[in-house]
C-alpha positions as CSV (number, residue, x, y, z in Angstrom):
1,X,7.4,-17.9,3.4
2,X,4.9,-20.3,5.0
3,X,3.6,-19.1,8.4
4,X,1.3,-21.6,10.1
5,X,-0.4,-19.0,12.3
6,X,-1.0,-16.8,9.2
7,X,-2.8,-19.6,7.5
8,X,-4.8,-20.5,10.6
9,X,-6.0,-16.9,11.1
10,X,-6.8,-16.5,7.4
11,X,-8.5,-19.8,6.8
12,X,-9.9,-20.9,10.2
13,X,-10.0,-18.3,12.9
14,X,-10.9,-14.9,11.3
15,X,-11.3,-15.5,7.5
16,X,-14.5,-17.6,7.3
17,X,-16.4,-15.2,9.6
18,X,-15.2,-12.1,7.7
19,X,-16.2,-13.7,4.4
20,X,-19.8,-14.1,5.7
21,X,-19.9,-10.8,7.7
22,X,-18.4,-8.4,5.2
23,X,-18.8,-10.4,1.9
24,X,-15.5,-9.1,0.5
25,X,-15.0,-8.8,-3.3
26,X,-11.8,-8.3,-5.3
27,X,-10.9,-7.4,-8.9
28,X,-7.5,-7.8,-10.5
29,X,-6.0,-9.9,-7.8
30,X,-4.1,-11.8,-10.6
31,X,-2.0,-8.6,-10.9
32,X,-0.1,-9.6,-7.7
33,X,2.7,-11.9,-8.9
34,X,2.3,-15.5,-7.7
35,X,6.0,-15.6,-6.6
36,X,9.0,-13.4,-6.1
37,X,9.5,-10.1,-4.4
38,X,6.9,-7.4,-4.9
39,X,5.8,-4.2,-3.1
40,X,2.0,-3.8,-2.7
41,X,0.9,-0.2,-1.9
42,X,-2.6,0.6,-0.9
43,X,-4.7,3.5,0.3
44,X,-5.4,3.2,4.0
45,X,-9.0,3.4,5.2
46,X,-9.2,1.2,8.3
47,X,-7.2,-1.1,10.5
48,X,-9.1,-3.9,8.9
49,X,-7.4,-3.2,5.5
50,X,-4.6,-5.4,6.9
51,X,-7.1,-8.2,7.3
52,X,-9.3,-7.9,4.2
53,X,-6.5,-7.7,1.6
54,X,-4.6,-10.8,2.9
55,X,-7.9,-12.6,3.1
56,X,-8.5,-12.2,-0.6
57,X,-4.9,-12.4,-1.8
58,X,-3.6,-15.9,-2.6
59,X,-0.1,-14.9,-1.4
60,X,1.1,-14.4,2.2
61,X,1.5,-10.6,2.7
62,X,4.0,-9.0,5.1
63,X,2.9,-5.6,6.4
64,X,5.1,-2.9,7.8
65,X,3.1,-2.3,10.9
66,X,3.5,0.7,13.3
67,X,5.5,-0.1,16.3
68,X,2.6,0.7,18.7
69,X,1.1,-2.6,17.8
70,X,4.2,-4.3,19.3
71,X,4.8,-2.0,22.3
72,X,1.3,-1.0,23.7
73,X,0.8,-1.8,27.4
74,X,-1.9,-3.8,29.1
75,X,-3.9,-6.9,28.0
76,X,-4.9,-5.4,24.6
77,X,-1.2,-4.4,24.0
78,X,0.0,-7.9,24.8
79,X,-2.7,-9.5,22.5
80,X,-1.7,-7.1,19.7
81,X,2.0,-7.9,20.1
82,X,1.4,-11.6,20.1
83,X,-0.9,-11.4,17.0
84,X,1.4,-9.2,14.9
85,X,4.5,-11.2,15.9
86,X,3.0,-14.6,15.2
87,X,1.8,-13.7,11.7
88,X,5.2,-12.3,10.8
89,X,4.6,-8.6,10.5
90,X,7.5,-6.1,10.7
91,X,7.4,-3.3,13.3
92,X,8.2,0.2,12.1
93,X,9.4,2.8,14.7
94,X,8.1,5.9,13.0
95,X,9.4,8.5,15.5
96,X,13.0,7.3,15.8
97,X,15.8,9.3,14.2
98,X,16.6,6.4,11.8
99,X,13.0,5.4,11.1
100,X,13.2,5.7,7.3
101,X,16.5,3.8,7.1
102,X,15.3,1.1,9.5
103,X,12.1,0.6,7.4
104,X,14.1,0.3,4.2
105,X,16.5,-2.2,5.7
106,X,13.7,-4.4,7.1
107,X,11.7,-4.3,3.9
108,X,14.7,-4.9,1.7
109,X,15.6,-8.0,3.7
110,X,12.1,-9.3,3.4
111,X,12.1,-8.7,-0.4
112,X,15.4,-10.4,-0.7
113,X,13.8,-13.5,0.7
114,X,11.1,-13.3,-2.0
115,X,8.3,-11.9,0.2
116,X,5.4,-9.7,-0.8
117,X,5.5,-6.5,1.3
118,X,2.5,-4.2,1.8
119,X,3.0,-0.5,2.5
120,X,0.5,2.3,3.2
121,X,2.2,5.3,1.5
122,X,-0.1,7.8,3.3
123,X,1.5,6.7,6.6
124,X,-1.7,6.6,8.5
125,X,-5.4,6.0,8.0
126,X,-7.2,8.6,6.0
127,X,-9.2,10.9,8.3
128,X,-12.2,11.1,5.9
129,X,-11.8,8.5,3.1
130,X,-10.0,10.8,0.6
131,X,-6.5,9.8,-0.6
132,X,-3.7,12.0,0.9
133,X,-0.2,13.0,0.0
134,X,2.2,10.0,0.1
135,X,5.4,9.6,2.1
136,X,8.4,8.7,-0.1
137,X,9.4,5.6,1.8
138,X,7.6,3.3,-0.7
139,X,9.2,5.0,-3.6
140,X,12.6,4.9,-2.1
141,X,12.2,1.2,-1.5
142,X,11.0,0.6,-5.0
143,X,13.8,2.7,-6.6
144,X,16.6,1.2,-4.4
145,X,15.5,-2.5,-5.0
146,X,13.9,-2.2,-8.5
147,X,11.0,-4.4,-7.5
148,X,7.6,-3.9,-9.0
149,X,4.9,-1.9,-7.1
150,X,1.3,-3.1,-7.3
151,X,-1.4,-0.4,-6.6
152,X,-4.4,-1.5,-4.5
153,X,-7.5,0.5,-3.7
154,X,-9.7,-0.5,-0.8
155,X,-13.4,0.2,-0.9
156,X,-15.9,0.7,2.0
157,X,-13.5,-0.6,4.7
158,X,-13.8,2.7,6.5
159,X,-17.6,2.1,6.8
160,X,-17.0,-1.4,8.0
161,X,-14.4,-0.5,10.5
162,X,-14.6,3.3,11.5
163,X,-11.7,4.8,13.4
164,X,-12.0,3.9,17.0
165,X,-14.0,0.6,16.5
166,X,-12.7,-2.9,17.1
167,X,-15.6,-5.1,15.8
168,X,-16.3,-4.7,12.1
169,X,-19.8,-3.7,11.0
170,X,-21.7,-5.8,8.5
171,X,-20.8,-3.6,5.5
172,X,-19.6,-5.1,2.2
173,X,-16.0,-4.3,1.4
174,X,-13.9,-4.6,-1.7
175,X,-10.6,-4.0,-3.4
176,X,-9.3,-3.3,-6.9
177,X,-5.7,-4.3,-7.8
178,X,-4.0,-2.6,-10.7
179,X,-1.1,-3.8,-12.9
180,X,2.4,-3.7,-11.4
181,X,4.6,-0.7,-12.1
182,X,8.3,-1.2,-12.8
183,X,9.9,1.8,-10.9
184,X,13.1,1.7,-12.9
185,X,11.3,1.6,-16.3
186,X,9.0,4.5,-15.1
187,X,12.1,6.6,-14.2
188,X,13.9,5.7,-17.4
189,X,10.9,6.9,-19.5
190,X,11.2,10.3,-17.8
191,X,15.0,10.3,-17.9
192,X,15.1,10.5,-14.1
193,X,17.8,9.1,-11.8
194,X,16.3,6.5,-9.4
195,X,18.8,7.4,-6.7
196,X,17.6,11.0,-6.5
197,X,15.2,12.0,-3.8
198,X,13.4,14.3,-6.3
199,X,12.7,11.2,-8.5
200,X,11.3,9.3,-5.4
201,X,9.1,12.3,-4.6
202,X,7.8,12.5,-8.2
203,X,7.1,8.8,-8.3
204,X,5.2,9.1,-5.0
205,X,3.0,11.9,-6.3
206,X,2.4,10.0,-9.6
207,X,1.5,6.9,-7.6
208,X,-0.8,8.6,-5.2
209,X,-2.8,10.3,-8.1
210,X,-3.1,6.9,-9.7
211,X,-4.3,5.4,-6.4
212,X,-6.9,8.2,-5.9
213,X,-8.3,7.5,-9.4
214,X,-8.3,3.8,-8.8
215,X,-10.1,4.3,-5.4
216,X,-12.5,6.8,-7.0
217,X,-11.6,9.3,-4.3
218,X,-10.4,13.0,-4.5
219,X,-6.6,13.5,-4.0
220,X,-5.5,15.9,-1.3
221,X,-1.9,17.2,-1.6
222,X,-1.5,17.5,2.2
223,X,-0.2,14.8,4.6
224,X,-2.9,13.0,6.5
225,X,-1.0,13.3,9.7
226,X,-1.0,17.1,9.4
227,X,-4.8,17.0,8.9
228,X,-5.2,14.8,12.0
229,X,-3.0,17.0,14.1
230,X,-5.0,20.1,13.1
231,X,-8.3,18.5,13.7
232,X,-7.2,17.1,17.1
233,X,-6.1,20.6,18.1
234,X,-9.6,21.9,17.3
235,X,-8.4,23.9,14.2
236,X,-10.4,21.9,11.6
237,X,-8.9,21.1,8.2
238,X,-5.6,22.9,7.4
239,X,-5.2,25.0,4.3
240,X,-5.3,22.9,1.1
241,X,-7.2,20.1,2.7
242,X,-10.6,21.7,3.2
243,X,-13.6,19.7,2.1
244,X,-16.0,21.3,-0.5
245,X,-19.8,21.3,0.1
246,X,-19.9,18.2,-2.2
247,X,-17.6,16.4,0.3
248,X,-14.5,16.5,-2.0
């Protein structure tokens, strides 16, 4: 895939300024295959994760973006829709009855065309920087297609782009890319059936623990969306997600 607008945003419009303003660093980027279908799965700290990783990755990256970026009203909504559409991102309608199947179908099509797909298994930005329980969509996609999954840990992007901000702060950001995981080989080693939901759940849990270690963050076995809902309702952290005095 060669998208002219993608290249312009990366190399001319946004990229040079972000390189100076946030001085991004990356380790292990050669773990992303140069060609062929691959699933990249990252912890999710900030909206700008979807800018910083493509900036540093040699390949074009297709993100599964929440549908709100394509449907929001007003001037900002139109600008978002134009941007995400022109750079070739895929809308995911998370609240529809067929959301999971639609996501798998769209991602499978992109992978069949040799693209690199990026997914945030947590399903939403972390409310506090920790790594939260993953949704099984990434694992289902990996098990159904057999394509490798590359873990990516983002660092300091939450500080550069706190929730609710649009303009990044001059904080240095970084990312670490680990070796690809073959989902079918992983399942075979454990004598698990890739088609079973229990296998997908187990792979998701394995992956999220690996991602937390890579990101040097505590793992929280609660969905981030549940935490956000509880906090927005004024109830604080739900059981199992409480932070310790040390912040973990």
